[in-house]
N, C-alpha and C positions, 0 to 999 in steps of 0.2 A: 626916586624917593617914594617910599610907601605912603599912602594916604593916611593922615592922622585921623583916627576914628575914636569914638567914645564907647563906653560900655553898652549904651543903648543901640549901637550899630552892629554889635556882635551877633552872628547867626546863632540862634538858640534852638530852633526846632520846637518840638513839643514833648512833654513828658511821656506820651504814648506814641509809638512809631506809627500806628494806624492813623491817629489824628493828624500827625505831621504830614503824612502822604495825602490823606483826604483833603486837607485844607491848604497845604503848601506845595503839593506836588512832589515828584520823585527827585527833582534836580538837587535841591539842597540836602535831602536825605542821603542820597548816594555820595555826594561830595564830602559830607561830614562824617560818613560812616567809618568807624574804627573797629577792628576786631582784635581780641587778645592774640599776641604773637604765638602763644602756645596752643591756641585752639586748633584742633585737628580738622580743618575744613576738608581736606582730601578724603579723610575717612567718612565724613558725613556725606560727601557727594558721590563717592565711588564705593564705599564699603557698606556694611550691614546696618550701622546705626541709623535710626530714624527719629529718635526722641532727642529734643533739645531741652535740657533741664537747667534750672537755676532759680534763684530767689527773685522776688519782684524787683523790677528795675534793672536787671542785669542785661537786658537787651534781647530777650528771646523773640519777641514779636518783630523787632527790627531785623533780626537775623533771617527770619522767614521772608520778609519783604526783600532783603538783600539777595537771598537765594533766588527769588523770582526774577530779580533784575539780572543776576548772572546768567540764568537760563535764557532769558530773552536776548541778552547780548550775544550769547553763543549761537542761538537760533531764533530769529524774530518770529518764526511760525509756531513757537512752543505754546502750549496751553497751560495756564495756571488757574487752579480752582481753589478758592478759600472757603473754609468752614470755621465759623466762630461760635463757640458754644457759650450759652448763658443760661444760668439756672432761673433767672428772672428776666422777663422781657416786657417792660411796661410800654404803654402807648407813647409816653413821653420819649422813651429811648427810640422807639420806631420813628417818631417824627424827626428826631435828631439825625438819624441815619438817612432818612429820606431827603433831608436838606443838604446832604453832602452831594455835590454835583460832579466832582472830579472822579469819584471812585466809589461805587456802591458795592459793598462786599456781602457775600452771602452769609447767612447765619442759621443756626439751629436753635430752636426754642422748645422747652418742655413745660407743659402746664403743671399745676400743683396736684393733679389727681394721681392716685396710686395705681400701679400696674398690677396685673394678675400675679406676676412673680416679680416682686420688687428687688430681687437680689440677682437677677440675671438679665442683662440687657444686650448681650452679644448679638442675638438674632435681630433685635431691633436695629442696632448699629449696622449690622451686615446689610439689612434691607435698605437703610438710608444711603449707604455707600454704593450699593448696586444702582439705586435710582440716580445718584449723583453721576456715576460713570455713564449711564445711558443719556442723561441730560447734557453732560459735557460733550459727548460725542455728537449729539444732535446740534448743539450750539456751534460746534466746529465743523458743521456741514459733513458729518460722517467721516471726518478725516483722522480720527484717533484709532479706529479699529478697522480691519479688513472685513468687509461685509460678506461673510461666508455663512455656512449653515450653523456653525456654532455661535456666531454673534447674533444671528437672527433668532436662534433658539433662546439665547440669554435674554434678548430684548422682549421676546414674546412672553417668557415666564414672568419677568418683572412687570411687564404691562398687564399681565393677568391678575396681579394683586390689586384689587379695586378698593376704592374708598366707599364709605356708606352711601354716598349720593348715587352710586350705581344700583343700589337696592338688589344686589345679586348675592355676592358672597363677601363676607367680611371676615378677615382672618388675622386680625391683630388684637391683642388683649384690650379690654374695655377702657374707654375714656382716656385715650392718649391723644394729645394735641401736639403737632409739630408744625412750625413755620419753616418751610424749607425752600426759600427762594433760590432761583438758579441764575448764575451770572454768565452772560455770554462772554467767552474768552476774548473775542475780538472787539466787540462794541462796548463791553463792560456794562451792558444793560441788564437789569434784574427783571425776571418775570416768573410767574408761577404762583398760584394761590396758596393760602395756608391749608394744610391737609388735616382733617379731623376724622378720626376713626373710632367707631363705637360698635358694640353689638350686645345681644342679650346674654344673660348668664348661662342659660341652658345650652348655648352654642359654643361656649368658650373652649372647652377641651378639644372638641372636634376641629374647630376652626384654627386653633393654635397649632394643632398637629399638622393640618393642611398647610399652614403658613410655613412651618419649619421644613416640611417636605419640599415645598416650592423653592425655598432658599437653597436647600442642598442641591437640587437640580440646577438652579441658576449658577451656583458655585462651580459645579462640575463643567457646565457649558463655558463659563468664563475662563476656566483653566485651559481650555482648548482653543480659545480665540487667538487671533494674530494681531499684534500691534503694528501700526504703521511706524515710519521713521520720525514722526512728529513727537517731540518731547512732551510728556504729560505728567504734571505734578499736582498733587493735592496738598494744601497746607491747612493744618488744624491748629487752632489757637484759642486762647481765652477760656481755658477749662477752669471754671470757677464754681465753688460751693461755699456757702456761708452758714456758719453755725447759728441756728435759731430754732425753728421748728424741727424737732428731732427726726420725725418721720421723713419730712421733705429733705432735710440735710443728708440723712443716710441714703435716701433714694438717689440724690444727686451724686453722692460719692460712688455708689454702685454704678451709676450711669457712666461716670468718668472712668472708673476702673475698667469697665468692659469696653469702653471706647479705646483705651490703650491696648487691650488685647486684640481688638479688631484691627487697629492700625498695623500691628505687627503681622497679623494674619494676612491682610491684604498685600503687604509688601512681599510676603512669601509667594503670592500668586505671580508676581512679576520679578522674582529674584534674579532671573537671567536676563532681564531687560534693563540696561543702564539708563534708558530714557523714561522710565516709569517708576514713580516712587511717591509715597505719602510721608510727609514730614509733620511732626506733631511737637509742639512746645508744651511743657507742663511745669508748673511751679513746684518746688520742692515741698512747700507747705501743704499742697494738695496731696502729694504722695504721703507725707507724714500723717495727714488727716485720715487717708484711706487705711493706713497701717494701724491707726489708733482706734478707729470707730467701727470698721466693718471687716468682714472676712476678705482677705486680700487675694485669695486664690493664687498665692505665690507670685504676686505682681512684681516683686523685686527681681525675679529672674528675667522678666520681660524688660524692665527699665534698665537694670544694671548691665545686661548683655547687649542692649541696643541703644544706649544713650551716649550723647556727647555733652558733658557738663560745660556750661558757659561760666567760666571762672576768671575773674580779673585780679586774682591775688598774685602779686609779684613782690615777695618780701625782700628780694635782693635788689630791687630797683625803687629808689625813692626820689629821684630827681625829675627833671622835665621829660625824661624818656619813659617814665612809667606810663603804661597804656591809658590809664584814667586821666592823667595830666595831658596826654596827647589829644584826648577827646576835646579838652578845653582849648588847647593851643590851636588845633585845627579849625575850630569854630571862630576863633579870633582871626586866624589867617583868612577865612572866608570873608570876614568883614573888611579885611585889608586887601581883598582881591588877589591874594598870593596864590591860592590854589587854582585860579583861572589860568595862571601862567605855568604852574608846575603842579599837575594832578596829585603827585605824591611829594610831600614835603621831605626835605633832607634833614639829617640830624642837625646840621648847622642852622637851618632855618628854624627848626623847633627851638634851638638854644637862643637864637636871636630874638624870637618872639617872646620867649620866657623872660629874658633879661630886660626886654623893652617894657613889659607889662607888669612885672612884679619887683618889689624892693628886695633887698638882701634878706630881710627878716620880717616876719609877721609875729608879733608878740614873742620875739626872741627865737622864733623857729623858722627854719628854711621854708619858703612859701609852699613848695610842693608837698613837704611833709605836713605843713599846717592844713592844707586842703585835704590831704589823705586822712589825717587824724580826725577831721570833721566830717568824714563820710564813711561809706561802707564798701569801697572798691566797686562802685556801680556807675555806669554811664549816667544814670538818672540823677546821681548826686551833682554832676556837672550841670545838667539842665536846670536843676533846682537852684544851683548857685548863680547861674547867669540870670535866670528869671527873677530871683530875689534882688540881684543887683540892679537889673533894669527897671524894677518897680520900687526902687529906693530913692532917697534924696541925692544919691551919688551916681545917678544914671548918666550924668554928663562927664564923669571922670574919665581920664585917658589912661589910667593905670589902676590895677587892683591894689590900692594902698591899704594901710592899717585901718584908716577911717572908713573905707568901703566895707571891709569885713565887719567892723563894728556896727555899721548901719544895717547890715542884712542879717545879723546874728539871730534876732528874734523870729523873723519871718522864715528863715531857713530852718530853724529849729522846729517851728510849728508844722511846716510842711513835711519834715522828716518824721515827726511823730505820727502824723496822719497816715503816712505810708506804712509804718509799722503796725498801726491799728488795723489797716486793711489786711495785712498778713495774718494778724491774730484772728480775724473773722473766720478763717478756715478752721480754727481750733476752739474758739470760745464764743459764747453768746455776747451780745452787746452789753448786758448787765455785768457779766464777769470782766469784760475788758475795762469797763468804767471803774470797777473796783480795783483791778490791777494797777491802772494808771494812777488812780487817786492815792494808792498806798505809797507810791514813790514821789508824788508831787509835794514839793515843799519840805522834803526830808533832807537827805544828805547826798553828796556826790559819791561817797564811798562809805561802806559799812560792813560789819561782820554779819555772818548768818545768824549768830545769837542775838544781836541787836535787832535785826529784821524780824526775827520770831517774836521778840518782846513787843515790837510795834504792832505786829499783826494781832497778837494776843490782846493788846489793850484797845486797838482801834478797829480791827477788822475780824472779830471772832465770827465763827460759823459762816465763813465765806470760802470760796474756792482757794484763797490763799492759805486758809487754816487747814483745809482738808487735803489739798494737793500742792503744797508749796514747792516741793522738789521738782515736780513736773512743770509747774509754771516757770520756775527759774531756768530749767533746762530749755524751755521754749523761748524765753526771753533772751537767753544767751545765744541760741541758734540764730535768732533774728537780729542780733546786734544791739538790742535794747540795753543789755548789761554785758560787762566783761569781768575778767578776773585780775586782781592785783596782789602781788606778794610784797608787802612793805619791806621786809628784811633785805631783799635783793633788788628792789625796784623793778620787778618783772611784771610785764603786762601780757594778758592773753585775750585774744579776740577771735571769734569764729571766722570773720571775714579775712583774718590774717592767717588762716590755716590751722588755728588751735582748736581742735575738735573737742567738744564737750566741756561743760562748766565743772570746776572743782569746788565742791562744797565741803569745806573743812575750816577748822579754827584759824589756821595760819593764813589762808587765802581770803582776801577781801572781795566783796562784790562792788562793782563800780558802774555808774551810769555812763553811757556813751556821752562824750563831751558835747556833741552836736545837739543833744537833747536837753542840756542844762537850762537853756532859755525857756523852752516850752514847759518844763517841769518846775520852774521857779526854784532852782537850786544853784549853788555856787560856792566858791571858796569862802566868802564872807559868812555864809550860813554855816558852813562846816566848822569854822573857827569858833563861832559863837556856841555851837553845840558841844564841841570838844572841850571847851573851857568848863563845862558843867558835867562832863563825863570823866570816867577814870580810864585806866589802861585796859586792853583786851589781849588775850592770847594771840600771838602773831604780830603784835605791834613792834616796829623797829624804833629803838630809842638810843640816845646817847647817855652814857653813864659815867660817873666819876667815882673811882675807887676811894673809899674813906677808911676802911679797916681791913686787915688781912689776918685770917686765922688759919690753922693748919689745913682745914678741909673746905673753908668757905671764905669768900671775899664779900664784904659788905660794900654796897654802892649807893650813890644818890642819883635819882632820876629827876630831871627838871621838865615838868609837864605844864607848859603855859604859865610859868611862874610858881606852880605848886611843886614843893619838894616831896618826892616819894621815896620810900625806903625799898631797897632791893638787895638780892643776894645772888651770888654765882657760886655753885658748887664746883669743887675741883674737877669733877668729871665733865663739866660743861664748858671748860676753858678751850680745849682743843681735842683733836682726834687721838693724839698720842697720849701715853701714860705720863702724868705729871707727878713728880715726887714732891715738889715744893711750889706752892702757888706764887711765891715771890720771884721765881724764875720766869714767870710769864706776865705777872701784873705788878704795877707800881702804884703806890698810894699817891693820889693827886692827879693821875693820868686819866684821860678821857678815852672811852672805848665805845664801839658800836655793838649793841646787843639786841637780842630779841626776847620778848616776853613769852614765857612758857606756861605761866599760871600764877596763882596766888597762894602763898603759904599762910593759911589762917591761924596757925599756932604762933608763928613768929611775927605775923602781921606785916609781911613784906612781899614784894613781887619777886617771883623766881625768874631768872634770866639765863640765857646761854650765849656764849660767844662763838659757838660752832655754827656760824651763819650758813656755810656751804651745805650743811646737811639738809636744809630745807630748800635751798635755792637750786642746787645743781641738777636736781631731777627735772626741773621745769625750764631751765634756761636753754 
């Protein structure tokens, strides 16, 4: 008999995989790890791809750590080296990392000063990677490369690039600060001081040229070195840039862009060695920001040709076997100690856990669908769900009942909105984000583009919503803040469900993600109150009753929240085939489903069509 546990006993991990491992260790992380079934792991391990792409919360960092675990399982002597990029690195953050005793991960930090050429950082990254390779080899007792003339030549060249403290030659552009600690692959101990490089203006051109020449010679030597049989992998993560100070923001995007080029270039050095590779995770919003704000240097050719997207969209699976639901069920199983007996749960076990922990319906919806509808097909949705439940008044519950979901609704919604705001920071300033969120707060769950424009004109003139509305809506759709809805066919569209690109038209409505309703203070009650004071719009689906029939037109009555509105249907809008007599298709007193196509100002009535498939079929 399985142990009866409560929600607070469920293994949750942490929203960030790095924190989970730092504070809780690798055991629970590995045991709870779930990978999308369609993810091409073999291609990532053995093929050319080296970039893991996806939105925030899809598990990119977790996958990097899982790769490290796989390599260590295959060969305990393997060396893993981590690089975490941050565009800001405060003393508070440093102290936080220093307090982590289980695992101190290396990081790269760049100061706020501007480089000599702030649009090309490839040589800087090349130098940093060269230093990392030398340091990793030293930390591994010289076990990564055969010590021959080419390796010695490579080491001597890199060692000859001196910091200002040497007072000899300085060959890096002025005022660049890097904190580049080095992690011992065996002991996990971090050492190495912050490196600060500076030089006078009159020496810039000569020293920069010397620097590039030294790197070219080092690259040539490295290409001739011989690797040992010890697996060696470098993992690059947390590529962040936040929209704020324009110069700093663009510099950071250039820095990340050239890092991606450098990762691909380094993998070319070791293309014939299956035991050597650099893996790099990158958020899609960072790539979008690079494409929008700076010169890309055809970055898309690098990422598209060498990426493995981390996608959890399974539109044909909505039950307990959906991979996102399996993330939840596997963590419940850990609390019940099931996975200690069977490392991989069977389909039967997943089903038993699901039926044991969830009722038949949540608000009239099958529980798996309810959970998926309140998320974005991301593992972090599940972590947020468990955290919210464990910190609610229902933490002692033994099932995820309707009352549990009611109790966590607000907290889950606020946490979800916070994550979307974080994504927006790569595209908009803090002030713009506040304006965007305020526009939708307290409004409606669903609205037309025309009504939204009216609201912006009245309440948010001369803002980014007024000047760049289409761009903002496109970004919000991509991030899952909003979706599309076609009233006439009851059709929904969401980016995370595989529907690329928002549709901005009169027929399609814009709708806020259901999980954000609580944080944005919107809901059905507010919608009804607003709709009672509003009239119809193009694209609305309505029920009509035929009142009169003429040779070319049928007059109808529309009931809108108790208001009787006049409408008309032209003979050409009854069906796709040619109609000789309207009475062959319509009957006085009968009710029909119709769609609003506009307003006839001359006859003062709403124009309608019964040809519903014309609008719906294209998108279903």
